[in-house]
N, CA, C and O atoms as CSV, one atom per row, in Angstrom:
chain,resi,resn,atom,element,x,y,z
A,1,MET,N,N,-21.512,-14.257,27.298
A,1,MET,CA,C,-20.901,-15.268,26.466
A,1,MET,C,C,-19.907,-14.619,25.521
A,1,MET,O,O,-20.130,-13.515,25.024
A,2,ALA,N,N,-18.844,-15.296,25.288
A,2,ALA,CA,C,-17.798,-14.778,24.416
A,2,ALA,C,C,-18.247,-14.751,22.966
A,2,ALA,O,O,-17.771,-13.918,22.195
A,3,THR,N,N,-19.153,-15.640,22.575
A,3,THR,CA,C,-19.605,-15.685,21.188
A,3,THR,C,C,-20.403,-14.440,20.828
A,3,THR,O,O,-20.203,-13.864,19.758
A,4,ASP,N,N,-21.310,-14.017,21.714
A,4,ASP,CA,C,-22.085,-12.807,21.448
A,4,ASP,C,C,-21.182,-11.586,21.352
A,4,ASP,O,O,-21.386,-10.729,20.492
A,5,ALA,N,N,-20.200,-11.501,22.216
A,5,ALA,CA,C,-19.273,-10.367,22.170
A,5,ALA,C,C,-18.456,-10.390,20.883
A,5,ALA,O,O,-18.143,-9.339,20.324
A,6,THR,N,N,-18.115,-11.573,20.420
A,6,THR,CA,C,-17.364,-11.682,19.163
A,6,THR,C,C,-18.216,-11.249,17.991
A,6,THR,O,O,-17.745,-10.526,17.113
A,7,VAL,N,N,-19.483,-11.687,17.967
A,7,VAL,CA,C,-20.380,-11.297,16.877
A,7,VAL,C,C,-20.580,-9.792,16.858
A,7,VAL,O,O,-20.551,-9.175,15.794
A,8,VAL,N,N,-20.781,-9.205,18.012
A,8,VAL,CA,C,-20.974,-7.753,18.095
A,8,VAL,C,C,-19.722,-7.029,17.617
A,8,VAL,O,O,-19.821,-6.025,16.912
A,9,ALA,N,N,-18.559,-7.520,17.988
A,9,ALA,CA,C,-17.309,-6.874,17.556
A,9,ALA,C,C,-17.128,-6.985,16.045
A,9,ALA,O,O,-16.710,-6.025,15.397
A,10,VAL,N,N,-17.439,-8.144,15.487
A,10,VAL,CA,C,-17.311,-8.324,14.033
A,10,VAL,C,C,-18.307,-7.445,13.287
A,10,VAL,O,O,-17.963,-6.839,12.272
A,11,VAL,N,N,-19.533,-7.373,13.782
A,11,VAL,CA,C,-20.552,-6.532,13.139
A,11,VAL,C,C,-20.158,-5.059,13.236
A,11,VAL,O,O,-20.314,-4.314,12.269
A,12,ASP,N,N,-19.659,-4.643,14.370
A,12,ASP,CA,C,-19.209,-3.255,14.506
A,12,ASP,C,C,-18.068,-2.946,13.543
A,12,ASP,O,O,-18.048,-1.886,12.917
A,13,ALA,N,N,-17.125,-3.864,13.427
A,13,ALA,CA,C,-16.014,-3.657,12.488
A,13,ALA,C,C,-16.516,-3.611,11.046
A,13,ALA,O,O,-16.018,-2.826,10.239
A,14,ALA,N,N,-17.492,-4.443,10.724
A,14,ALA,CA,C,-18.039,-4.444,9.364
A,14,ALA,C,C,-18.788,-3.147,9.074
A,14,ALA,O,O,-18.715,-2.629,7.959
A,15,ILE,N,N,-19.503,-2.619,10.060
A,15,ILE,CA,C,-20.200,-1.342,9.874
A,15,ILE,C,C,-19.195,-0.219,9.618
A,15,ILE,O,O,-19.399,0.610,8.732
A,16,VAL,N,N,-18.128,-0.196,10.384
A,16,VAL,CA,C,-17.100,0.835,10.187
A,16,VAL,C,C,-16.452,0.685,8.813
A,16,VAL,O,O,-16.218,1.679,8.126
A,17,LEU,N,N,-16.161,-0.552,8.408
A,17,LEU,CA,C,-15.563,-0.794,7.092
A,17,LEU,C,C,-16.491,-0.343,5.965
A,17,LEU,O,O,-16.044,0.284,5.004
A,18,ALA,N,N,-17.776,-0.659,6.081
A,18,ALA,CA,C,-18.731,-0.234,5.052
A,18,ALA,C,C,-18.852,1.284,5.009
A,18,ALA,O,O,-19.008,1.868,3.937
A,19,ALA,N,N,-18.781,1.917,6.167
A,19,ALA,CA,C,-18.859,3.384,6.199
A,19,ALA,C,C,-17.637,4.008,5.539
A,19,ALA,O,O,-17.759,4.980,4.794
A,20,VAL,N,N,-16.465,3.454,5.811
A,20,VAL,CA,C,-15.236,3.977,5.192
A,20,VAL,C,C,-15.274,3.772,3.676
A,20,VAL,O,O,-14.884,4.658,2.915
A,21,LEU,N,N,-15.742,2.610,3.246
A,21,LEU,CA,C,-15.857,2.360,1.812
A,21,LEU,C,C,-16.858,3.305,1.152
A,21,LEU,O,O,-16.668,3.716,0.007
A,22,SER,N,N,-17.921,3.647,1.871
A,22,SER,CA,C,-18.882,4.613,1.337
A,22,SER,C,C,-18.236,5.981,1.161
A,22,SER,O,O,-18.501,6.682,0.185
A,23,LEU,N,N,-17.389,6.352,2.113
A,23,LEU,CA,C,-16.693,7.637,1.991
A,23,LEU,C,C,-15.755,7.636,0.778
A,23,LEU,O,O,-15.681,8.619,0.041
A,24,LEU,N,N,-15.047,6.529,0.583
A,24,LEU,CA,C,-14.152,6.442,-0.575
A,24,LEU,C,C,-14.947,6.483,-1.884
A,24,LEU,O,O,-14.517,7.102,-2.858
A,25,CYS,N,N,-16.089,5.830,-1.901
A,25,CYS,CA,C,-16.937,5.874,-3.100
A,25,CYS,C,C,-17.504,7.283,-3.305
A,25,CYS,O,O,-17.700,7.722,-4.438
A,26,GLY,N,N,-17.761,7.981,-2.206
A,26,GLY,CA,C,-18.208,9.363,-2.308
A,26,GLY,C,C,-17.165,10.249,-2.964
A,26,GLY,O,O,-17.488,11.135,-3.756
A,27,TYR,N,N,-15.911,9.996,-2.623
A,27,TYR,CA,C,-14.826,10.738,-3.277
A,27,TYR,C,C,-14.816,10.459,-4.772
A,27,TYR,O,O,-14.644,11.372,-5.579
A,28,ARG,N,N,-15.002,9.182,-5.144
A,28,ARG,CA,C,-15.029,8.819,-6.570
A,28,ARG,C,C,-16.249,9.438,-7.266
A,28,ARG,O,O,-16.170,9.837,-8.428
A,29,ALA,N,N,-17.362,9.512,-6.555
A,29,ALA,CA,C,-18.561,10.101,-7.149
A,29,ALA,C,C,-18.375,11.587,-7.409
A,29,ALA,O,O,-18.893,12.117,-8.392
A,30,VAL,N,N,-17.640,12.257,-6.537
A,30,VAL,CA,C,-17.418,13.698,-6.712
A,30,VAL,C,C,-16.326,13.952,-7.745
A,30,VAL,O,O,-16.487,14.813,-8.610
A,31,ARG,N,N,-15.227,13.224,-7.668
A,31,ARG,CA,C,-14.064,13.489,-8.501
A,31,ARG,C,C,-13.919,12.553,-9.695
A,31,ARG,O,O,-12.924,12.629,-10.415
A,32,GLY,N,N,-14.894,11.672,-9.918
A,32,GLY,CA,C,-14.771,10.684,-10.989
A,32,GLY,C,C,-14.488,11.340,-12.327
A,32,GLY,O,O,-15.102,12.352,-12.663
A,33,PRO,N,N,-13.581,10.787,-13.082
A,33,PRO,CA,C,-13.264,11.445,-14.350
A,33,PRO,C,C,-14.382,11.339,-15.383
A,33,PRO,O,O,-14.516,12.219,-16.233
A,34,THR,N,N,-15.178,10.289,-15.326
A,34,THR,CA,C,-16.252,10.130,-16.310
A,34,THR,C,C,-17.583,9.905,-15.594
A,34,THR,O,O,-17.630,9.602,-14.402
A,35,VAL,N,N,-18.651,10.062,-16.356
A,35,VAL,CA,C,-19.986,9.853,-15.787
A,35,VAL,C,C,-20.204,8.394,-15.378
A,35,VAL,O,O,-20.760,8.157,-14.305
A,36,PRO,N,N,-19.793,7.402,-16.185
A,36,PRO,CA,C,-19.973,6.019,-15.719
A,36,PRO,C,C,-19.237,5.720,-14.411
A,36,PRO,O,O,-19.728,4.929,-13.605
A,37,ASP,N,N,-18.076,6.331,-14.182
A,37,ASP,CA,C,-17.391,6.146,-12.905
A,37,ASP,C,C,-18.254,6.658,-11.755
A,37,ASP,O,O,-18.339,6.029,-10.701
A,38,ARG,N,N,-18.879,7.787,-11.969
A,38,ARG,CA,C,-19.740,8.349,-10.927
A,38,ARG,C,C,-20.963,7.485,-10.677
A,38,ARG,O,O,-21.394,7.326,-9.535
A,39,VAL,N,N,-21.529,6.919,-11.754
A,39,VAL,CA,C,-22.698,6.048,-11.602
A,39,VAL,C,C,-22.328,4.796,-10.812
A,39,VAL,O,O,-23.070,4.380,-9.922
A,40,VAL,N,N,-21.195,4.202,-11.130
A,40,VAL,CA,C,-20.749,3.013,-10.402
A,40,VAL,C,C,-20.474,3.358,-8.939
A,40,VAL,O,O,-20.784,2.567,-8.048
A,41,ALA,N,N,-19.901,4.522,-8.688
A,41,ALA,CA,C,-19.631,4.936,-7.308
A,41,ALA,C,C,-20.930,5.121,-6.529
A,41,ALA,O,O,-21.019,4.721,-5.368
A,42,LEU,N,N,-21.930,5.721,-7.155
A,42,LEU,CA,C,-23.217,5.899,-6.475
A,42,LEU,C,C,-23.893,4.556,-6.216
A,42,LEU,O,O,-24.520,4.364,-5.174
A,43,ASP,N,N,-23.768,3.625,-7.165
A,43,ASP,CA,C,-24.323,2.292,-6.949
A,43,ASP,C,C,-23.603,1.584,-5.805
A,43,ASP,O,O,-24.237,0.894,-5.006
A,44,ALA,N,N,-22.301,1.748,-5.723
A,44,ALA,CA,C,-21.547,1.145,-4.615
A,44,ALA,C,C,-21.939,1.757,-3.282
A,44,ALA,O,O,-22.008,1.056,-2.273
A,45,ILE,N,N,-22.198,3.070,-3.270
A,45,ILE,CA,C,-22.651,3.711,-2.031
A,45,ILE,C,C,-23.996,3.139,-1.599
A,45,ILE,O,O,-24.213,2.868,-0.418
A,46,ALA,N,N,-24.901,2.958,-2.564
A,46,ALA,CA,C,-26.210,2.378,-2.233
A,46,ALA,C,C,-26.060,0.969,-1.679
A,46,ALA,O,O,-26.745,0.591,-0.729
A,47,THR,N,N,-25.167,0.199,-2.274
A,47,THR,CA,C,-24.936,-1.158,-1.781
A,47,THR,C,C,-24.360,-1.144,-0.368
A,47,THR,O,O,-24.738,-1.963,0.469
A,48,ASN,N,N,-23.451,-0.219,-0.107
A,48,ASN,CA,C,-22.872,-0.118,1.238
A,48,ASN,C,C,-23.912,0.310,2.268
A,48,ASN,O,O,-23.892,-0.162,3.405
A,49,VAL,N,N,-24.812,1.193,1.879
A,49,VAL,CA,C,-25.868,1.614,2.806
A,49,VAL,C,C,-26.788,0.431,3.127
A,49,VAL,O,O,-27.217,0.263,4.269
A,50,VAL,N,N,-27.084,-0.381,2.116
A,50,VAL,CA,C,-27.900,-1.579,2.355
A,50,VAL,C,C,-27.169,-2.524,3.309
A,50,VAL,O,O,-27.773,-3.094,4.217
A,51,ALA,N,N,-25.876,-2.682,3.094
A,51,ALA,CA,C,-25.092,-3.553,3.977
A,51,ALA,C,C,-25.084,-3.027,5.408
A,51,ALA,O,O,-25.194,-3.800,6.360
A,52,ILE,N,N,-24.955,-1.714,5.555
A,52,ILE,CA,C,-24.972,-1.127,6.900
A,52,ILE,C,C,-26.321,-1.369,7.574
A,52,ILE,O,O,-26.371,-1.664,8.768
A,53,ALA,N,N,-27.420,-1.246,6.816
A,53,ALA,CA,C,-28.751,-1.482,7.393
A,53,ALA,C,C,-28.905,-2.929,7.838
A,53,ALA,O,O,-29.459,-3.196,8.904
A,54,VAL,N,N,-28.418,-3.864,7.027
A,54,VAL,CA,C,-28.515,-5.278,7.404
A,54,VAL,C,C,-27.633,-5.574,8.623
A,54,VAL,O,O,-28.042,-6.297,9.532
A,55,LEU,N,N,-26.444,-5.020,8.631
A,55,LEU,CA,C,-25.565,-5.235,9.780
A,55,LEU,C,C,-26.162,-4.634,11.057
A,55,LEU,O,O,-26.040,-5.206,12.140
A,56,PHE,N,N,-26.805,-3.481,10.913
A,56,PHE,CA,C,-27.452,-2.869,12.075
A,56,PHE,C,C,-28.626,-3.728,12.542
A,56,PHE,O,O,-28.890,-3.821,13.741
A,57,ALA,N,N,-29.340,-4.364,11.587
A,57,ALA,CA,C,-30.421,-5.285,11.953
A,57,ALA,C,C,-29.877,-6.478,12.728
A,57,ALA,O,O,-30.494,-6.936,13.690
A,58,ILE,N,N,-28.724,-6.977,12.307
A,58,ILE,CA,C,-28.105,-8.100,13.024
A,58,ILE,C,C,-27.691,-7.652,14.427
A,58,ILE,O,O,-27.888,-8.371,15.406
A,59,LYS,N,N,-27.119,-6.460,14.503
A,59,LYS,CA,C,-26.631,-5.971,15.797
A,59,LYS,C,C,-27.760,-5.733,16.795
A,59,LYS,O,O,-27.641,-6.074,17.972
A,60,THR,N,N,-28.866,-5.141,16.313
A,60,THR,CA,C,-29.961,-4.804,17.210
A,60,THR,C,C,-31.012,-5.894,17.298
A,60,THR,O,O,-31.909,-5.818,18.138
A,61,ASP,N,N,-30.920,-6.911,16.443
A,61,ASP,CA,C,-31.867,-8.025,16.402
A,61,ASP,C,C,-33.294,-7.543,16.116
A,61,ASP,O,O,-34.255,-8.008,16.728
A,62,ARG,N,N,-33.408,-6.607,15.180
A,62,ARG,CA,C,-34.712,-6.085,14.759
A,62,ARG,C,C,-34.864,-6.293,13.261
A,62,ARG,O,O,-33.991,-5.921,12.478
A,63,GLY,N,N,-35.980,-6.890,12.873
A,63,GLY,CA,C,-36.219,-7.197,11.466
A,63,GLY,C,C,-36.638,-6.006,10.640
A,63,GLY,O,O,-36.610,-6.063,9.411
A,64,LEU,N,N,-37.024,-4.932,11.292
A,64,LEU,CA,C,-37.466,-3.744,10.558
A,64,LEU,C,C,-36.362,-3.200,9.655
A,64,LEU,O,O,-36.641,-2.709,8.561
A,65,TYR,N,N,-35.124,-3.284,10.103
A,65,TYR,CA,C,-34.018,-2.746,9.319
A,65,TYR,C,C,-33.752,-3.578,8.064
A,65,TYR,O,O,-33.218,-3.068,7.079
A,66,VAL,N,N,-34.119,-4.843,8.101
A,66,VAL,CA,C,-33.993,-5.674,6.902
A,66,VAL,C,C,-34.999,-5.201,5.849
A,66,VAL,O,O,-34.680,-5.147,4.662
A,67,THR,N,N,-36.204,-4.863,6.285
A,67,THR,CA,C,-37.202,-4.320,5.371
A,67,THR,C,C,-36.729,-3.001,4.776
A,67,THR,O,O,-36.877,-2.762,3.578
A,68,VAL,N,N,-36.167,-2.162,5.609
A,68,VAL,CA,C,-35.611,-0.889,5.128
A,68,VAL,C,C,-34.501,-1.148,4.117
A,68,VAL,O,O,-34.402,-0.456,3.104
A,69,ALA,N,N,-33.665,-2.150,4.396
A,69,ALA,CA,C,-32.566,-2.484,3.477
A,69,ALA,C,C,-33.103,-2.966,2.137
A,69,ALA,O,O,-32.549,-2.628,1.091
A,70,LEU,N,N,-34.172,-3.748,2.155
A,70,LEU,CA,C,-34.761,-4.220,0.898
A,70,LEU,C,C,-35.318,-3.062,0.077
A,70,LEU,O,O,-35.131,-3.011,-1.139
A,71,VAL,N,N,-35.994,-2.142,0.736
A,71,VAL,CA,C,-36.529,-0.974,0.016
A,71,VAL,C,C,-35.388,-0.129,-0.551
A,71,VAL,O,O,-35.462,0.339,-1.687
A,72,LEU,N,N,-34.338,0.062,0.242
A,72,LEU,CA,C,-33.188,0.816,-0.261
A,72,LEU,C,C,-32.524,0.119,-1.438
A,72,LEU,O,O,-32.073,0.778,-2.375
A,73,ALA,N,N,-32.459,-1.200,-1.400
A,73,ALA,CA,C,-31.864,-1.949,-2.511
A,73,ALA,C,C,-32.677,-1.792,-3.779
A,73,ALA,O,O,-32.118,-1.636,-4.864
A,74,ILE,N,N,-34.003,-1.834,-3.646
A,74,ILE,CA,C,-34.866,-1.662,-4.821
A,74,ILE,C,C,-34.709,-0.258,-5.392
A,74,ILE,O,O,-34.575,-0.087,-6.604
A,75,ILE,N,N,-34.724,0.743,-4.521
A,75,ILE,CA,C,-34.568,2.123,-4.988
A,75,ILE,C,C,-33.202,2.326,-5.635
A,75,ILE,O,O,-33.095,2.991,-6.665
A,76,GLY,N,N,-32.164,1.757,-5.038
A,76,GLY,CA,C,-30.826,1.872,-5.613
A,76,GLY,C,C,-30.727,1.216,-6.968
A,76,GLY,O,O,-30.108,1.763,-7.881
A,77,PHE,N,N,-31.338,0.030,-7.116
A,77,PHE,CA,C,-31.308,-0.661,-8.402
A,77,PHE,C,C,-32.044,0.144,-9.472
A,77,PHE,O,O,-31.525,0.337,-10.572
A,78,LEU,N,N,-33.239,0.610,-9.155
A,78,LEU,CA,C,-34.013,1.365,-10.143
A,78,LEU,C,C,-33.315,2.669,-10.527
A,78,LEU,O,O,-33.309,3.047,-11.698
A,79,SER,N,N,-32.735,3.347,-9.560
A,79,SER,CA,C,-32.047,4.597,-9.888
A,79,SER,C,C,-30.802,4.338,-10.731
A,79,SER,O,O,-30.482,5.127,-11.620
A,80,THR,N,N,-30.105,3.253,-10.464
A,80,THR,CA,C,-28.924,2.931,-11.269
A,80,THR,C,C,-29.320,2.604,-12.701
A,80,THR,O,O,-28.652,3.034,-13.641
A,81,VAL,N,N,-30.393,1.852,-12.877
A,81,VAL,CA,C,-30.863,1.526,-14.227
A,81,VAL,C,C,-31.299,2.797,-14.956
A,81,VAL,O,O,-30.991,2.971,-16.135
A,82,ALA,N,N,-32.011,3.680,-14.263
A,82,ALA,CA,C,-32.464,4.918,-14.888
A,82,ALA,C,C,-31.289,5.801,-15.302
A,82,ALA,O,O,-31.289,6.355,-16.402
A,83,VAL,N,N,-30.302,5.936,-14.443
A,83,VAL,CA,C,-29.148,6.772,-14.772
A,83,VAL,C,C,-28.334,6.142,-15.898
A,83,VAL,O,O,-27.850,6.845,-16.785
A,84,ALA,N,N,-28.183,4.818,-15.864
A,84,ALA,CA,C,-27.448,4.147,-16.938
A,84,ALA,C,C,-28.155,4.316,-18.279
A,84,ALA,O,O,-27.503,4.518,-19.303
A,85,LYS,N,N,-29.477,4.236,-18.276
A,85,LYS,CA,C,-30.224,4.437,-19.521
A,85,LYS,C,C,-30.099,5.879,-19.985
A,85,LYS,O,O,-29.989,6.138,-21.183
A,86,PHE,N,N,-30.115,6.812,-19.057
A,86,PHE,CA,C,-29.953,8.215,-19.427
A,86,PHE,C,C,-28.572,8.468,-20.019
A,86,PHE,O,O,-28.431,9.222,-20.982
A,87,VAL,N,N,-27.567,7.843,-19.446
A,87,VAL,CA,C,-26.198,8.046,-19.941
A,87,VAL,C,C,-26.030,7.439,-21.336
A,87,VAL,O,O,-25.387,8.036,-22.199
A,88,THR,N,N,-26.599,6.266,-21.554
A,88,THR,CA,C,-26.388,5.591,-22.839
A,88,THR,C,C,-27.289,6.124,-23.936
A,88,THR,O,O,-26.854,6.241,-25.082
A,89,GLU,N,N,-28.557,6.456,-23.611
A,89,GLU,CA,C,-29.505,6.852,-24.644
A,89,GLU,C,C,-29.861,8.329,-24.616
A,89,GLU,O,O,-30.457,8.827,-25.571
A,90,GLY,N,N,-29.517,9.043,-23.558
A,90,GLY,CA,C,-29.813,10.461,-23.484
A,90,GLY,C,C,-31.203,10.775,-22.985
A,90,GLY,O,O,-31.544,11.946,-22.824
A,91,ASP,N,N,-32.021,9.758,-22.734
A,91,ASP,CA,C,-33.368,9.962,-22.231
A,91,ASP,C,C,-33.783,8.713,-21.464
A,91,ASP,O,O,-33.389,7.604,-21.826
A,92,VAL,N,N,-34.570,8.883,-20.413
A,92,VAL,CA,C,-34.986,7.734,-19.610
A,92,VAL,C,C,-36.216,7.087,-20.231
A,92,VAL,O,O,-36.280,5.863,-20.350
A,93,ILE,N,N,-37.182,7.892,-20.625
A,93,ILE,CA,C,-38.421,7.393,-21.228
A,93,ILE,C,C,-38.419,7.789,-22.699
A,93,ILE,O,O,-38.373,8.972,-23.036
A,94,VAL,N,N,-38.468,6.795,-23.558
A,94,VAL,CA,C,-38.465,7.048,-24.994
A,94,VAL,C,C,-39.906,7.066,-25.486
A,94,VAL,O,O,-40.659,6.116,-25.275
A,95,ARG,N,N,-40.276,8.153,-26.140
A,95,ARG,CA,C,-41.636,8.275,-26.666
A,95,ARG,C,C,-41.709,7.670,-28.057
A,95,ARG,O,O,-40.855,7.932,-28.903
A,96,GLN,N,N,-42.724,6.867,-28.286
A,96,GLN,CA,C,-42.935,6.262,-29.601
A,96,GLN,C,C,-44.019,7.062,-30.313
A,96,GLN,O,O,-45.152,7.137,-29.836
A,97,GLU,N,N,-43.679,7.654,-31.441
A,97,GLU,CA,C,-44.682,8.434,-32.182
A,97,GLU,C,C,-44.953,7.811,-33.525
A,97,GLU,O,O,-45.768,8.326,-34.291
């Protein structure tokens, strides 16, 4: 069917686009002029990896990759919050004495 071939072609193009965007964000993460630029670049890379996992799940018709994408999204969110707190406050866990 032409529809299945079209979906596969669109998903393949989206995977390639997400991979290229991840590479560009990697450049920003390495060469970013400030720490917040690097944090945003790493968050964008995590988002692109989640998108690639979901697109791969669509392509292969396996739900396991959606679960992997959800776990990666949670880890990416928590790491971004931790790094942002470290950048703004200088410490991730504040001790109350």
